[in-house]
Structures are given as structure tokens and as C-alpha cells.
C-alpha positions in Angstrom: 104.7 66.6 120.4 104.9 64.3 123.4 108.2 63.8 124.9 109.6 66.8 123.2 110.0 65.0 119.8 110.3 67.2 116.7 108.2 66.2 113.7 110.5 65.5 110.7 109.9 67.2 107.6 109.1 64.6 104.7 112.0 65.9 102.7 114.4 64.9 105.6 113.7 61.2 104.7 114.8 61.9 101.0 118.5 61.1 101.5 117.8 57.7 103.1 115.5 56.2 100.5 117.4 57.9 97.6 120.7 56.5 98.8 119.1 53.0 98.8 117.7 53.5 95.3 121.2 54.5 94.0 122.9 51.5 95.8 120.4 49.1 94.2 120.9 50.8 90.8 124.6 50.5 91.1 124.5 46.9 92.1 122.1 46.0 89.3 124.5 47.9 86.8 127.4 45.9 88.0 125.4 42.7 87.6 124.3 43.6 84.1 127.8 44.5 83.1 129.7 41.4 84.4 127.1 38.7 84.3 124.0 39.6 82.0 125.6 41.4 79.0 127.3 39.1 76.3 130.9 39.4 75.6 131.5 41.4 72.4 133.0 39.2 69.7 135.6 41.5 68.2 136.9 43.3 71.3 136.4 40.7 73.8 136.0 41.4 77.6 137.8 44.8 77.5 134.6 46.0 75.7 132.8 45.9 79.0 134.6 49.1 80.0 132.2 50.7 77.4 129.5 50.8 80.1 131.5 52.8 82.6 133.2 55.0 79.9 130.1 56.2 77.9 127.9 56.4 81.3 130.6 58.5 82.9 130.8 60.7 79.8 127.1 61.4 79.6 126.9 62.1 83.2 129.8 64.5 82.8 127.8 66.3 80.1 124.8 66.5 82.5 127.0 67.9 85.3 128.5 70.6 83.1 125.1 71.5 81.7 124.0 72.1 85.3 127.1 74.3 85.7 126.0 76.2 82.6 122.5 76.8 83.6 123.2 77.6 87.3 125.9 80.1 86.2 123.5 81.8 83.9 120.9 82.2 86.7 123.6 83.2 89.2 124.7 86.1 87.0 121.0 87.1 86.6 119.8 86.7 90.2 123.0 87.0 92.1 121.7 84.2 94.5 124.4 82.3 96.4 122.4 79.2 96.0 123.0 79.1 92.3 126.7 79.7 92.7 126.9 76.8 95.1 125.0 74.7 92.7 127.3 75.5 89.9 130.3 74.8 91.9 129.1 71.5 93.3 128.1 70.3 89.8 131.5 71.5 88.4 133.4 69.3 91.1 131.4 66.3 90.1 131.7 67.1 86.4 135.5 67.0 86.8 135.3 63.8 88.7 133.3 62.1 85.9 135.5 63.7 83.3 138.5 62.2 85.1 136.8 58.8 85.0 136.3 59.2 81.2 140.0 60.1 80.7 141.0 57.1 82.8 138.6 54.5 81.3 139.3 55.6 77.8 142.9 54.8 77.6 142.2 51.5 79.5 139.8 50.6 76.8 141.7 51.9 73.9 145.2 50.4 74.7 144.2 46.8 73.7 142.3 48.1 70.6 144.5 51.0 69.3 147.8 49.8 70.6 148.6 53.0 72.4 147.4 54.5 75.8 147.0 58.0 74.4 146.7 59.8 71.1 145.9 63.3 70.2 142.6 62.3 68.6 140.3 65.3 68.3 137.7 63.7 70.7 140.4 62.9 73.3 142.0 66.3 73.0 138.7 68.3 73.4 137.9 66.1 76.4 141.2 66.9 78.1 140.6 70.6 77.3 137.1 70.3 78.9 138.7 68.9 82.0 141.3 71.7 82.2 138.6 74.4 81.8 136.7 73.2 84.7 139.8 72.6 86.8 140.5 76.2 86.2 136.8 77.0 87.2 137.3 75.3 90.5 140.7 77.0 91.1 138.9 80.4 90.5 136.2 79.3 92.9 138.6 78.4 95.7 137.5 81.5 97.7 133.9 80.9 98.4 133.1 84.4 99.8 134.6 86.6 96.9 131.6 87.6 94.7 133.9 89.0 91.9 135.6 85.6 91.6 132.2 83.9 91.7 131.2 86.1 88.7 134.2 85.4 86.7 133.9 81.7 87.5 130.3 81.8 86.2 131.4 83.3 83.0 134.0 80.6 82.6 131.4 78.0 83.5 129.2 79.3 80.6 131.9 79.8 78.0 133.5 76.4 78.8 130.3 74.5 78.0 130.9 75.3 74.4 133.5 72.5 74.5 130.6 70.0 75.2 128.8 70.1 71.7 132.3 70.2 70.1 133.1 66.9 71.6 129.9 65.5 70.4 130.4 66.9 67.0 134.0 65.5 66.8 132.8 62.0 67.6 130.4 62.1 64.6 132.1 64.3 62.0 135.8 64.7 63.0 136.8 61.1 63.9 140.1 59.7 63.9 140.7 56.6 66.3 137.8 57.3 68.5 134.8 54.9 67.4 131.7 56.4 65.9 128.6 56.4 68.2 126.9 53.1 68.7 124.2 53.8 71.3 122.4 56.2 68.8 123.5 56.2 65.2 122.3 58.3 62.4 118.6 57.8 61.7 117.9 57.0 65.3 119.0 53.5 65.1 121.4 51.7 67.6 124.3 49.5 67.0 123.9 47.6 70.3 122.2 44.2 70.7 119.1 44.3 72.9 121.1 42.8 76.0 123.8 45.3 75.6 121.5 48.2 75.1 119.6 47.3 78.3 122.8 47.1 80.3 123.9 50.4 79.0 120.6 52.0 80.0 120.8 50.4 83.5 124.4 51.7 83.9 123.5 55.1 82.7 120.6 55.3 85.1 122.9 54.3 87.9 125.5 56.9 87.2 122.8 59.6 86.8 121.3 58.6 90.2 124.8 58.7 91.8 125.4 62.2 90.3 122.1 63.6 91.8 122.8 62.1 95.2 126.4 63.4 95.3 125.2 66.8 94.0 122.8 67.2 96.8 125.4 66.1 99.4 128.0 68.4 97.9 125.6 71.4 97.9 124.8 70.9 101.6 128.6 71.0 102.3 129.1 74.0 100.1 126.2 75.9 101.9 127.8 75.1 105.3 131.2 76.1 104.1 129.9 79.3 102.8 128.3 80.1 106.2 131.5 79.3 108.0 133.5 81.5 105.7 131.1 84.4 106.1 131.3 83.9 109.9 135.0 83.8 109.8 135.2 87.1 108.0 132.8 88.7 110.4 135.0 87.5 113.3 138.1 88.8 111.6 136.5 92.2 111.0 135.4 92.3 114.7 138.8 91.5 116.0 141.2 93.3 113.7 138.9 95.9 112.2 
């Protein structure tokens, strides 16, 4: 091209417009949560944490499902790209799981009177967090294929805890409230304004997850390339 300019691939524009979309969605979610949504009569203003807590939980489930699928394909194909996808999704899953474990007690303290209780749902969520923290510790060495295989197995087995958490909310409840977004029979316990606010919040969290996943995968790919190069240099220098 004239002037030595290189033609940009259409996908190179993806981060810009997607980042803008994510930003708009997050601002819209905050407006809905703090301005549009009505205050719940029984719980008061603290109920607004619900939109962050449940949206984080569902995004967490999506992240760990990505780990589950990517780990299966990695064991099948032995392709580094799938390992990097699983590792990146696991990091984000731990992040959103941490948000769940933080917002839950903040919401529960005024309602239950305690910051933490060994409720089945809370305990299983903590176990899920510990499983994938262990996964990340196992994947600390980005160039060891044996550790990558062990981590993939852990990522697959650890996902069993996700349906257990969902089951505990519905069937094995203690202090944790029953589902209100989708109840038995396909109905919802949320008024229309609250339901719309929740959907906007969930969409914003999912958009943020996809954006961060793509960015984290780019970092993981470059890190892997640097680690491979470092090992080659070490072998050349020290045999």
C-alpha cells in the first residue's frame, strides 16, 4: 500500500469496539442497579448486592465450563491453544468466584446476622474456589506438558462441584435462599423491573468475561512463547 502502510485485518478492530460495548453495558448495569431497580421491601437497599452476587456466580459457572471443555479438548488434541484457554478461563473463574465469596457475606450479614456459616452452598462454593486455585498452582509452569495434563484432569473433575452447588441451592438448602430468577415450573420470583436489571447486569458480566478472556489468552500465548525461548537459550548456554 502507498506510504508503506499495512492493511489491518478486520479482527484487529475487535478489541476496540468490543471494549466499548462492554463499557456501555457495565455503565447501563450500574444505572439499572442503583437508579432504575426498585428497593426490595423486606431486605432494603442491601438486596441490590443480589445483582452483583448472582451475576458473578453465573459468570463463574460459565468460566469453569470453559475450563471443563477446553481441558477435554486439550487431552484429546494436545494443542497448546486449548491449554492456554483453560488456564485463562480458570484464572477468571477464580476471580469471579472470589467476588461471589465476598459479596455473599456482605449481603448475608444484615439478613442472617453472621458473616459466614457452613451452609452447604457456601461450603461447596469455597471448595470450588480451592479446587481451581490448586489448578492454577499446578499450571504455574507454563512449559511442562505433564503438569498441563494433570491440571486438565483436575479442571475436568473439579467441574463436578458446579452442578452440586446448583443442586444444593434447590434441594439442600439451609440459610442460602432458594432461586428467585428461575423457580420451579419456569416462573420467576422477580418483578419485571428487577428481572430486567438482572438481565442487563448478567449481560455486562458475561461481556466483561469474554473481553478479559481474550486479553488473558493473548498474554498466556506470549508468556508461553517466552518460556519456550528461555528454555532454548538455557539449553544452548548450559547444555
